[in-house]
C-alpha positions in Angstrom: 9.8 0.8 11.0 9.1 2.4 14.4 5.6 3.1 15.8 6.3 6.9 15.5 7.2 6.5 11.8 4.1 4.4 11.2 1.9 7.0 13.0 3.4 9.8 10.8 2.6 7.8 7.6 -0.9 6.9 8.8 -1.5 10.7 9.3 -0.3 11.4 5.8 -2.5 8.7 4.4 -5.7 10.1 6.0 -6.3 12.6 3.3 -5.1 10.4 0.3 -7.4 9.0 -2.3 -7.6 5.3 -2.9 -5.6 4.5 -6.1 -5.2 0.7 -6.0 -8.1 -1.7 -6.2 -7.9 -5.5 -5.7 -10.7 -7.2 -7.6 -12.2 -10.7 -7.9 -9.0 -12.0 -9.4 -7.0 -11.2 -6.3 -3.3 -10.1 -6.4 -2.3 -10.7 -10.0 0.8 -9.6 -11.9 -1.0 -6.5 -13.3 -2.0 -5.3 -9.8 1.6 -5.9 -8.6 3.0 -3.8 -11.5 0.5 -1.0 -10.9 1.4 -1.0 -7.2 5.1 -0.9 -8.0 4.7 2.0 -10.3 2.5 3.9 -7.8 5.0 3.2 -5.0 7.9 4.5 -7.1 6.0 7.7 -7.9 4.3 8.4 -4.6 6.1 6.2 -1.9 2.8 6.0 0.1 -0.3 4.5 -1.4 -3.8 3.6 -0.3 -5.6 0.5 -1.6 -9.0 -1.2 -1.3 -10.1 -4.7 -1.6 -13.4 -4.9 -3.6 -16.5 -6.7 -2.3 -16.1 -9.9 -4.5 -12.4 -10.4 -3.9 -11.2 -13.7 -2.5 -8.8 -12.1 -0.1 -9.1 -10.0 3.0 -7.3 -6.6 3.1 -4.7 -8.0 5.5 -4.0 -10.9 3.1 -3.8 -8.6 0.1 -1.4 -6.1 1.7 0.8 -8.9 3.0 1.1 -10.5 -0.5 1.7 -7.1 -2.1 4.4 -6.1 0.4 6.2 -9.4 0.0 6.2 -9.1 -3.8 7.3 -5.4 -3.7 9.6 -5.1 -0.7 7.2 -2.6 0.8 6.0 -2.0 4.4 2.4 -2.3 5.5 1.4 0.8 7.4 -2.3 0.4 8.1 -5.2 -2.0 7.5 -8.7 -1.1 8.4 -11.8 -2.9 7.0 -11.2 -3.3 3.3 -8.7 -0.5 3.0 -4.9 -0.6 3.5 -1.9 1.6 3.2 1.6 0.7 2.0 5.0 2.5 2.1 8.2 2.0 0.2 10.9 4.7 -0.3 11.5 5.7 -3.9 14.8 4.6 -5.4 15.2 7.6 -7.7 13.4 10.5 -6.0 12.7 10.0 -2.2 10.3 12.6 -0.9 9.1 11.3 2.5 11.7 11.6 5.2 11.1 9.3 8.2 12.3 10.6 11.5 
């Protein structure tokens, strides 16, 4: 992914709501499944690591991206953004 593509995705993620939360159990199979479903439906998702979680946001997004074949877009504080093109209905076109 190029820096221009990443910048475009960061801009799109600015107005998005956080839909994925990593809690005190960390990255468990339930969270991975939820992220997989959300990525298939939306392609670009924003997540947050809760206060009591054992992972940092960077560790969480790295683990999720490895498990799902996604690309990390942004990681600021406890929030992160991930991207993976949909297999059935791609909507976001990267330049």
